[in-house]
C-alpha positions, 0 to 999 in steps of 0.5 A, spaced: 502 528 484 496 523 483 498 522 476 505 520 478 503 515 483 498 512 479 503 511 473 508 508 478 502 504 480 501 502 473 508 499 472 508 494 478 505 487 475 503 485 482 499 491 483 495 491 477 493 483 478 491 485 485 487 491 482 490 497 486 487 503 484 491 510 487 485 514 489 489 520 492 496 522 493 498 529 496 504 531 500 505 526 505 499 522 504 496 516 499 490 512 498 489 506 495 482 502 493 482 495 492 476 491 490 475 484 493 475 477 489 473 471 493 476 467 488 483 469 489 484 473 495 481 470 501 485 465 506 482 459 509 476 462 512 474 467 507 477 473 510 482 477 506 489 474 506 494 477 511 499 477 505 494 482 501 493 486 508 500 487 508 501 488 501 496 494 501 499 497 507 506 496 504 504 499 498 500 505 500 506 507 505 511 507 499 506 511 495 505 516 501 513 517 502 514 517 495 510 524 495 515 527 499 522 523 498 521 520 491 524 513 490 524 509 496 525 502 499 522 499 505 527 498 510 522 496 516 515 494 516 510 491 521 502 490 520 497 489 526 491 485 524 485 488 528 479 484 526 477 480 520 478 483 514 471 482 511 468 487 505 467 488 498 472 494 497 478 495 501 481 502 502 488 503 505 491 510 507 498 512 509 501 518 511 508 520 513 509 521 520 516 524 519 521 525 513 528 525 514 534 525 509 535 518 510 529 515 513 521 516 512 517 514 517 509 512 515 503 510 519 498 506 515 491 504 516 486 499 512 479 499 512 474 494 509 467 497 506 462 492 507 457 494 501 463 497 496 458 503 496 461 510 497 467 514 495 474 514 498 472 520 502 468 516 507 461 516 504 461 509 505 461 505 512 469 504 513 471 499 518 478 499 521 481 492 520 489 493 520 494 498 521 501 498 519 508 502 520 513 503 515 520 506 515 522 507 508 529 509 505 530 514 499 534 511 494 536 514 487 532 512 481 537 507 479 537 503 485 530 503 485 530 498 479 532 491 479 538 488 475 538 482 472 541 477 477 548 473 475 547 466 473 549 461 479 557 459 479 558 452 478 
C-alpha cells in the first residue's frame, strides 16, 4: 500500500514542489512529512502558511481514505489552527474514522518538529499545531482525473 500511495503522491506537481514525502500508508492510515523552506512556505510573521497547513491535512486525509476506498475526492474539509506552526519538519497524520460506500470520514493532525530530528514514529519532539476533518467521496478512476476544459464560447 505504501508504494501505491507514494506513486500517487509523485504524480502531483504541487506535492513535489512542497516536498511532501509519504512515510506511512496502511489500512485507513497515512502519514506525510514536509521540510520547512523559509523562502517560500511562510506567512508574514514567519510561521507555516495556513494554506500549506490545509494542503498537508487535505492530502494526508485523501491518502488515508485511498488506502480503504481507492480514488477519492474531497467533498468537505475543515481546518483548526491550534498554535503557530513553527518547525523544521512538519508531520501530518490521517486516519479513517468511518468508510462507507458513498462517504469516507477522516480525522487528521499536523505536528511541528522544532529541530527536524527524529523519525516519523515520534522519536523527535512533536507539537500538535493543527487538526482537520474531511469527508471524501469514492470515485471511479476516470472521474479522479481532470479533463481538458472546453474553450470559452463567444
